[in-house]
C-alpha positions in Angstrom: 154.8 141.8 116.4 153.6 141.3 112.6 150.1 139.3 112.5 149.7 136.8 109.7 147.3 137.3 107.3 145.4 135.1 105.1 146.2 134.2 101.6 143.8 135.5 99.5 145.6 135.2 96.3 144.6 133.6 93.6 147.2 130.5 91.6 146.1 128.5 88.9 148.0 125.8 91.2 145.6 125.2 93.5 143.3 123.6 90.7 145.6 120.6 91.5 144.8 120.5 94.9 142.0 118.5 94.4 140.0 117.0 91.3 136.4 119.6 91.8 138.7 122.1 91.7 140.3 121.0 88.6 137.7 119.6 86.8 135.0 121.8 88.0 137.2 124.9 86.6 137.6 123.7 83.5 133.8 122.2 83.2 132.4 125.6 84.0 135.1 127.8 81.2 133.7 124.6 79.0 130.0 126.4 79.8 131.0 129.6 78.2 132.7 128.7 75.4 130.6 125.8 74.2 127.6 128.3 74.4 129.2 131.2 73.1 130.2 129.4 70.1 126.7 128.3 69.4 125.3 131.6 69.7 127.2 133.0 67.4 126.5 130.4 65.3 122.8 131.0 65.4 122.8 134.4 64.8 124.9 133.7 61.3 122.2 131.0 60.7 119.6 133.1 61.4 120.8 136.6 60.5 123.5 136.3 58.1 123.7 139.6 56.9 125.0 140.6 60.3 127.8 137.8 60.8 129.3 135.5 59.1 130.6 132.0 59.8 132.0 129.3 57.6 130.6 125.7 58.5 132.0 123.3 61.2 133.8 120.2 59.5 130.5 118.4 60.8 126.5 119.6 60.6 126.6 122.3 64.2 123.7 120.7 65.2 125.2 117.9 66.2 128.7 119.4 66.8 126.5 121.6 70.0 125.0 118.1 71.5 128.0 116.5 71.3 130.0 118.9 73.3 127.6 119.6 75.7 126.9 115.9 76.0 130.7 114.4 76.1 132.7 117.8 76.9 131.2 120.2 79.0 128.7 117.8 81.2 131.5 115.1 81.7 134.1 117.9 83.2 131.5 118.3 86.2 130.6 114.5 86.1 134.1 113.3 85.9 135.2 115.6 89.5 132.0 114.5 91.3 132.6 111.2 91.1 136.5 111.3 91.2 136.0 112.6 94.7 133.1 110.4 95.9 134.0 107.1 94.0 137.0 106.5 97.1 134.5 107.8 100.0 131.2 105.7 98.8 133.9 102.6 98.2 136.0 103.6 101.6 139.5 104.2 99.5 141.5 105.6 99.1 141.5 109.6 97.5 143.1 109.4 94.2 146.2 112.0 93.5 146.7 114.4 91.4 148.2 112.4 88.7 144.9 110.2 88.0 142.6 113.6 87.1 145.2 115.8 85.5 145.0 113.8 82.7 141.5 114.1 82.0 141.3 117.7 82.7 143.8 118.2 80.1 141.9 116.1 77.7 138.7 117.7 78.6 139.7 120.8 78.6 142.0 120.6 75.7 139.9 118.6 73.3 137.6 121.1 73.8 139.4 124.3 72.8 140.5 122.4 70.1 137.2 121.4 68.6 135.9 124.5 68.8 138.8 125.9 67.5 138.6 123.3 64.6 135.2 124.1 64.4 135.6 127.5 63.3 138.0 126.7 60.4 141.4 124.9 62.2 140.6 121.8 60.6 143.2 119.8 62.1 142.6 121.2 65.1 139.1 119.5 65.4 140.6 115.6 65.0 143.4 116.6 67.4 140.7 118.0 69.8 138.6 114.5 69.6 141.7 112.1 70.2 142.4 115.0 73.0 138.9 114.3 74.1 139.1 110.2 73.9 142.4 110.3 75.8 140.8 112.5 79.1 137.5 110.2 78.6 140.0 106.9 78.5 141.8 107.7 81.3 138.9 108.6 83.3 136.4 105.7 82.9 140.2 103.8 83.8 140.6 105.6 87.1 136.9 105.1 88.0 137.0 101.9 86.7 140.4 100.2 88.9 138.7 101.8 91.7 135.2 99.2 91.3 137.9 96.5 90.5 139.7 97.4 94.4 136.2 98.0 96.1 135.9 94.7 99.0 132.5 95.2 98.6 129.0 96.2 95.9 128.8 99.7 96.3 125.8 99.8 93.3 125.5 103.3 93.2 128.6 103.7 91.5 128.2 100.7 89.2 125.6 102.1 87.9 127.5 106.0 87.2 130.3 103.5 86.2 127.9 101.9 83.7 126.6 105.2 82.3 130.7 106.0 81.5 130.9 103.0 79.5 128.1 103.6 77.4 129.2 107.2 77.3 132.9 106.4 75.9 130.9 104.0 73.1 128.8 107.5 72.3 132.3 109.1 72.2 134.0 106.6 69.9 131.0 106.3 67.6 131.2 110.1 67.1 135.0 109.9 66.4 134.1 106.7 64.0 131.1 109.3 61.8 134.0 111.7 62.1 137.0 109.3 60.2 134.2 108.8 57.6 131.5 105.9 59.0 127.7 106.8 58.3 126.1 109.5 59.7 123.8 106.6 61.6 127.3 106.8 64.2 127.1 110.3 64.9 122.9 109.8 65.8 123.9 106.8 67.8 126.5 108.8 69.5 123.7 111.7 70.3 121.6 109.3 71.8 123.9 107.0 73.6 124.9 110.4 75.1 121.3 111.8 76.0 119.8 108.6 77.8 123.1 106.3 77.7 125.8 108.7 80.2 123.7 111.9 81.3 120.1 110.4 82.4 121.8 107.4 84.2 124.7 109.7 85.9 122.0 112.5 87.1 119.1 109.9 88.2 122.0 108.0 89.9 123.8 110.6 92.2 119.7 111.8 93.1 118.7 108.3 94.2 122.3 108.9 96.7 122.3 111.6 97.6 119.4 113.9 97.2 117.2 111.4 100.2 120.7 112.3 102.4 121.0 115.8 101.7 117.4 116.7 103.2 117.5 114.1 105.6 120.6 116.5 107.1 118.1 119.2 106.7 115.3 118.6 107.6 113.7 117.0 111.1 111.9 113.9 110.3 112.2 113.3 107.4 112.9 109.5 106.0 115.0 108.4 103.2 113.7 107.1 100.8 116.0 105.3 98.4 114.7 101.7 97.0 117.6 99.8 94.3 115.1 98.5 93.0 113.1 101.9 92.0 116.5 102.7 90.6 117.0 99.3 88.7 113.2 99.8 86.9 114.7 103.8 85.6 118.1 101.9 84.3 115.8 99.4 82.4 112.8 101.7 80.9 115.7 104.4 79.8 117.7 100.9 78.3 114.3 100.2 76.4 113.9 103.9 75.1 117.8 103.8 74.2 116.7 100.8 72.4 113.7 102.0 70.7 115.7 105.3 69.3 118.5 103.0 67.6 116.0 100.7 66.1 114.4 103.9 64.9 110.8 102.2 66.4 109.3 105.4 67.1 106.2 104.0 67.1 106.7 102.3 70.6 108.5 104.4 72.0 105.8 105.7 74.4 106.1 102.2 76.0 108.8 103.2 77.5 107.9 107.0 78.3 104.7 106.6 79.9 106.2 104.2 82.9 109.3 106.3 82.9 106.9 109.8 83.6 105.3 107.7 86.2 108.6 106.2 87.9 109.7 109.7 88.2 106.8 111.4 89.3 106.7 108.8 92.1 110.1 109.5 93.2 109.4 113.1 93.0 106.8 112.3 95.6 108.2 110.3 97.8 111.8 112.8 97.9 110.1 115.7 98.5 110.4 117.2 101.8 107.1 118.0 103.6 108.4 120.6 105.8 110.6 123.5 105.5 113.9 123.6 103.8 116.8 125.8 103.3 117.8 126.8 99.5 120.4 124.8 98.9 118.1 122.4 99.2 115.0 123.5 97.6 116.8 124.3 93.6 117.7 120.2 93.8 114.0 119.1 94.2 113.0 122.1 92.0 115.4 120.7 89.5 114.0 116.8 89.4 110.9 118.5 88.9 111.9 118.5 85.7 112.2 114.7 85.3 108.6 114.1 84.9 108.2 117.1 82.7 110.5 115.5 80.7 109.0 112.2 80.3 105.6 113.7 80.4 106.0 115.8 77.4 108.3 112.2 75.7 105.0 110.6 76.1 103.0 113.0 74.8 105.1 113.0 71.8 105.7 109.2 71.7 101.9 108.2 72.0 101.5 111.7 69.4 103.6 109.7 67.1 102.6 106.5 67.5 98.8 107.9 66.4 99.8 110.3 63.5 103.1 109.1 62.5 104.3 112.9 63.1 106.6 113.7 65.5 104.7 117.2 67.0 107.1 118.6 70.0 110.2 118.8 68.2 113.1 119.1 70.2 111.0 120.3 73.3 111.5 117.2 75.5 114.9 116.7 75.2 115.6 120.8 75.9 113.2 120.3 79.3 115.9 117.3 79.9 118.9 119.1 78.6 118.4 123.1 80.0 115.7 122.0 82.8 117.0 118.3 84.7 120.3 118.7 83.7 121.3 122.9 83.9 119.5 123.0 86.4 120.5 120.0 89.0 124.4 121.3 87.7 124.1 125.1 89.2 122.2 123.4 92.6 124.9 120.7 92.6 128.2 122.3 91.6 127.1 125.2 93.8 126.5 123.1 96.8 129.5 121.0 96.3 131.8 124.3 95.6 130.1 125.9 99.2 131.4 122.7 101.4 134.8 122.2 99.8 136.0 125.4 100.2 135.0 125.6 103.8 131.6 128.1 103.0 128.5 128.1 104.5 125.7 125.8 102.8 123.9 128.5 101.5 123.2 129.5 98.0 124.7 132.6 97.1 122.4 135.5 94.8 123.8 134.8 92.0 123.6 131.0 92.5 120.0 132.0 92.9 120.2 134.5 89.5 121.7 131.5 87.5 119.0 128.6 88.6 115.7 131.1 88.3 117.6 132.3 84.7 118.5 128.5 83.4 114.4 127.7 84.5 113.2 130.8 81.9 115.8 129.6 79.5 114.2 126.2 79.7 111.0 127.1 79.2 112.0 129.4 76.5 113.5 126.7 74.8 110.8 124.7 75.0 108.2 127.0 74.0 110.7 127.6 70.8 110.1 124.7 69.2 105.8 125.7 69.1 105.8 129.2 67.2 106.5 130.5 64.3 110.2 131.8 64.8 111.9 129.2 66.1 115.0 130.1 65.3 115.1 133.7 67.0 113.7 132.1 69.9 117.1 129.8 69.8 119.2 132.7 69.7 117.2 134.3 72.6 118.0 130.5 74.7 121.0 130.9 74.0 122.0 133.9 74.7 119.9 133.8 77.5 122.0 130.6 78.8 125.5 133.0 78.5 123.4 135.8 81.1 122.0 133.2 83.5 126.1 131.6 83.4 128.6 134.8 83.3 127.8 135.7 87.0 127.8 132.4 88.2 130.9 131.0 86.8 132.7 134.0 87.4 132.6 133.4 91.1 133.3 129.4 91.1 136.0 130.3 89.2 137.7 132.8 91.6 136.7 130.4 94.6 138.8 127.5 92.7 141.7 129.6 92.3 141.8 130.6 95.8 142.4 128.4 99.1 139.4 127.0 101.1 138.4 130.1 103.7 138.4 127.6 107.0 142.1 126.8 106.0 142.0 123.7 105.5 143.7 121.6 102.7 142.1 120.5 99.5 
């Protein structure tokens, strides 16, 4: 009698089985594509004799910020939120026809935009339209779930409010590309950082990290006051408003309290007992948040005194790479391990990615203080690709494979 063997084949059809499969697969691919283009562009500008590239339709730095903030990270954000919104609110799970349009818009949009950045200008505009359509579909789906909820899940509402600000930022960038003032592009970048990504990350950390710690560390007392989240929202919006109105001399009024709030939360959240690696990386990554606002505070106080931004983009990249990047590796690894039927542990390839991202974040912060900053930018971009490639490769195989425990999803 023949014994039936488990199916271990790889199939793209499996990407449609769950929102995290599709959206995380797209996000993983987007990470490498976006940073590969950015690394090549940095090389071409630092060593034009080695590599020559035609300039994109918009300033390359702005395009890099747009792609990372509105296409790369939101692929993971939509995948996570479309998965957890029904669970947080006690609603039926979404179907593939809810999340397939979102994935198609974000993946197709980034591909077309990057091809357009390399010379196909029509593709650039097509990519913006696709990205806008994918974003609109995602915001509509999550907003509709909020209207179906009988109670009020404030973490879901917090994330949705950030997504609305992100949609506005996306439309602002589209307006700039269509001929509006460059100030619209600057507003888009600020909205993506402080209006979209920071509130989403902080909200997910506030809800999930104490919960994870409570399940893994004996005697741990979860700390999740909604008042703290409201304070961080208010201070973040104050920072955003001061940035948008160019009131840079007053940024310290928001940055110093944000430093205090983030440091206090890290102290309250951090487990005092022994914790597994998959939990430890969440809190190590969160430690970049007070570091970020320490840098922002030094910079804003210095500007108030001298009228000069001494640290350049160092605070922003402590936030982007240190906080957003570290928690991306930590959370995506955790979700992928659990939803694929694997043990909740940090595999070696994830440890490599996480540790390497710490080095890349430090490198990018230091780059603002050295003589040949551009060369350090190139090194940091290469380091990001080295950090993420093995991790992304493993993720891709998992999303294309059946769950190891034989369960659906």
